[in-house]
Backbone as CSV, one residue per row, in Angstrom:
resi,resn,N_x,N_y,N_z,CA_x,CA_y,CA_z,C_x,C_y,C_z
1,UNK,-51.311,115.755,-13.574,-51.642,114.927,-14.696,-51.165,115.624,-15.972
2,UNK,-50.474,114.889,-16.813,-49.992,115.438,-18.080,-51.136,115.385,-19.090
3,UNK,-51.517,116.546,-19.623,-52.633,116.620,-20.572,-52.156,116.815,-22.010
4,UNK,-50.903,117.130,-22.172,-50.258,117.284,-23.476,-48.760,117.182,-23.216
5,UNK,-47.980,116.960,-24.260,-46.534,116.904,-24.030,-46.032,118.166,-23.318
6,UNK,-45.395,117.973,-22.168,-44.798,119.035,-21.345,-45.819,119.929,-20.638
7,UNK,-47.102,119.632,-20.756,-48.152,120.448,-20.143,-48.894,119.599,-19.112
8,UNK,-49.005,120.133,-17.885,-49.699,119.397,-16.831,-50.759,120.275,-16.169
9,UNK,-51.666,119.601,-15.477,-52.628,120.299,-14.617,-52.633,119.604,-13.261
10,UNK,-52.821,120.403,-12.235,-52.911,119.912,-10.865,-53.708,120.953,-10.101
11,UNK,-54.794,120.538,-9.498,-55.660,121.507,-8.807,-54.925,122.267,-7.696
12,UNK,-53.790,121.748,-7.242,-53.018,122.416,-6.194,-51.992,123.402,-6.756
13,UNK,-51.853,123.433,-8.074,-50.894,124.332,-8.724,-51.668,125.273,-9.635
14,UNK,-51.613,126.551,-9.320,-52.258,127.582,-10.144,-53.734,127.284,-10.393
15,UNK,-54.402,126.745,-9.366,-55.844,126.487,-9.423,-56.241,125.551,-10.560
16,UNK,-55.326,124.669,-10.967,-55.628,123.691,-11.999,-55.436,124.190,-13.418
17,UNK,-54.837,125.376,-13.576,-54.578,125.879,-14.927,-53.450,125.067,-15.564
18,UNK,-53.457,124.928,-16.879,-52.350,124.222,-17.543,-51.036,124.974,-17.343
19,UNK,-50.021,124.243,-16.908,-48.690,124.816,-16.668,-47.642,123.955,-17.350
20,UNK,-46.448,124.515,-17.493,-45.323,123.745,-18.010,-44.926,122.717,-16.944
21,UNK,-44.771,121.486,-17.365,-44.451,120.386,-16.452,-43.250,120.726,-15.579
22,UNK,-43.394,120.507,-14.281,-42.310,120.742,-13.339,-42.153,122.195,-12.915
23,UNK,-43.073,123.059,-13.357,-43.015,124.477,-12.999,-44.392,124.942,-12.533
24,UNK,-44.462,126.213,-12.187,-45.744,126.842,-11.877,-46.072,127.907,-12.936
25,UNK,-45.439,127.780,-14.101,-45.602,128.769,-15.169,-46.786,128.366,-16.056
26,UNK,-47.870,129.160,-16.031,-49.052,128.828,-16.828,-48.832,129.047,-18.326
27,UNK,-49.479,128.207,-19.111,-49.415,128.315,-20.565,-49.889,129.700,-21.017
28,UNK,-50.987,130.187,-20.449,-51.522,131.480,-20.891,-50.552,132.624,-20.620
29,UNK,-49.749,132.523,-19.587,-48.750,133.554,-19.302,-47.687,133.595,-20.406
30,UNK,-47.247,132.414,-20.828,-46.242,132.331,-21.883,-46.787,132.930,-23.180
31,UNK,-47.996,132.546,-23.540,-48.612,133.055,-24.768,-48.765,134.568,-24.677
32,UNK,-49.196,135.056,-23.533,-49.365,136.497,-23.337,-48.057,137.261,-23.440
33,UNK,-47.001,136.720,-22.878,-45.698,137.383,-22.948,-45.197,137.453,-24.387
34,UNK,-45.365,136.361,-25.140,-44.955,136.362,-26.539,-45.805,137.340,-27.346
35,UNK,-47.099,137.350,-27.087,-47.999,138.277,-27.789,-47.665,139.723,-27.457
36,UNK,-47.152,139.944,-26.256,-46.780,141.289,-25.828,-45.443,141.754,-26.380
37,UNK,-44.752,140.884,-27.100,-43.516,141.298,-27.748,-42.237,140.706,-27.188
38,UNK,-42.331,139.918,-26.119,-41.115,139.290,-25.609,-40.631,138.235,-26.594
39,UNK,-39.332,138.058,-26.677,-38.759,137.015,-27.529,-38.744,135.692,-26.763
40,UNK,-38.540,134.613,-27.512,-38.396,133.307,-26.870,-37.303,133.381,-25.812
41,UNK,-36.187,133.983,-26.181,-35.041,134.041,-25.279,-35.373,134.799,-23.996
42,UNK,-36.116,135.888,-24.116,-36.501,136.660,-22.924,-37.425,135.861,-22.025
43,UNK,-38.383,135.173,-22.612,-39.304,134.336,-21.821,-38.527,133.202,-21.165
44,UNK,-37.627,132.581,-21.914,-36.825,131.486,-21.372,-36.013,131.954,-20.174
45,UNK,-35.399,133.119,-20.285,-34.560,133.641,-19.202,-35.394,134.047,-17.998
46,UNK,-36.508,134.706,-18.235,-37.316,135.207,-17.126,-37.999,134.104,-16.327
47,UNK,-38.395,133.030,-17.004,-39.160,131.972,-16.331,-38.410,130.646,-16.254
48,UNK,-37.124,130.636,-16.600,-36.292,129.435,-16.543,-36.928,128.280,-17.322
49,UNK,-37.262,128.561,-18.585,-37.876,127.573,-19.459,-36.927,127.240,-20.605
50,UNK,-37.256,126.168,-21.318,-36.510,125.808,-22.515,-37.340,126.206,-23.739
51,UNK,-36.697,126.212,-24.887,-37.424,126.496,-26.126,-38.509,125.442,-26.342
52,UNK,-38.233,124.213,-25.973,-39.213,123.139,-26.108,-40.447,123.405,-25.247
53,UNK,-40.245,123.995,-24.058,-41.372,124.356,-23.193,-42.269,125.388,-23.884
54,UNK,-41.642,126.390,-24.487,-42.397,127.445,-25.162,-43.140,126.873,-26.364
55,UNK,-42.473,126.034,-27.130,-43.127,125.422,-28.287,-44.289,124.530,-27.853
56,UNK,-44.140,123.850,-26.726,-45.230,123.023,-26.204,-46.426,123.893,-25.818
57,UNK,-46.166,125.051,-25.222,-47.246,125.968,-24.856,-47.962,126.481,-26.100
58,UNK,-47.206,126.840,-27.125,-47.807,127.300,-28.378,-48.616,126.194,-29.040
59,UNK,-48.103,124.989,-29.036,-48.811,123.857,-29.617,-50.114,123.593,-28.872
60,UNK,-50.047,123.607,-27.553,-51.240,123.383,-26.734,-52.299,124.452,-27.026
61,UNK,-51.888,125.711,-27.083,-52.820,126.808,-27.351,-53.420,126.679,-28.749
62,UNK,-52.608,126.357,-29.729,-53.096,126.216,-31.105,-54.131,125.097,-31.208
63,UNK,-53.865,123.985,-30.552,-54.811,122.864,-30.609,-56.122,123.221,-29.917
64,UNK,-56.046,123.966,-28.832,-57.272,124.378,-28.145,-58.075,125.365,-28.989
65,UNK,-57.402,126.281,-29.625,-58.086,127.255,-30.469,-58.689,126.611,-31.712
66,UNK,-58.073,125.562,-32.209,-58.600,124.907,-33.411,-59.954,124.265,-33.145
67,UNK,-60.252,123.977,-31.891,-61.541,123.385,-31.519,-62.582,124.419,-31.110
68,UNK,-62.175,125.678,-31.044,-63.079,126.729,-30.607,-64.101,127.053,-31.693
69,UNK,-65.352,127.217,-31.269,-66.413,127.608,-32.196,-66.817,129.045,-31.886
70,UNK,-66.833,129.857,-32.925,-67.233,131.242,-32.769,-68.474,131.455,-33.625
71,UNK,-69.504,132.018,-33.026,-70.740,132.267,-33.753,-71.014,133.748,-33.811
72,UNK,-71.341,134.211,-34.993,-71.693,135.622,-35.169,-73.081,135.869,-34.619
73,UNK,-73.201,136.936,-33.864,-74.496,137.330,-33.312,-74.809,138.692,-33.872
74,UNK,-75.963,138.831,-34.412,-76.212,140.148,-34.953,-77.479,140.249,-35.599
């Protein structure tokens, strides 16, 4: 099932984690690789993705984080 542009979930693929459509590459893996210092080009080459796939993963993550509520405990 497509849950965002280029992002799908399927309980039979990666335990239902969001992945790039048509692949088994999870969104969180892409975000982690970029955060770890890989360039778009390196991620694209290593996981056979397009720049649009990476941008879709970033967009999906940003939208999810925008809804996150953080409460200070102290």
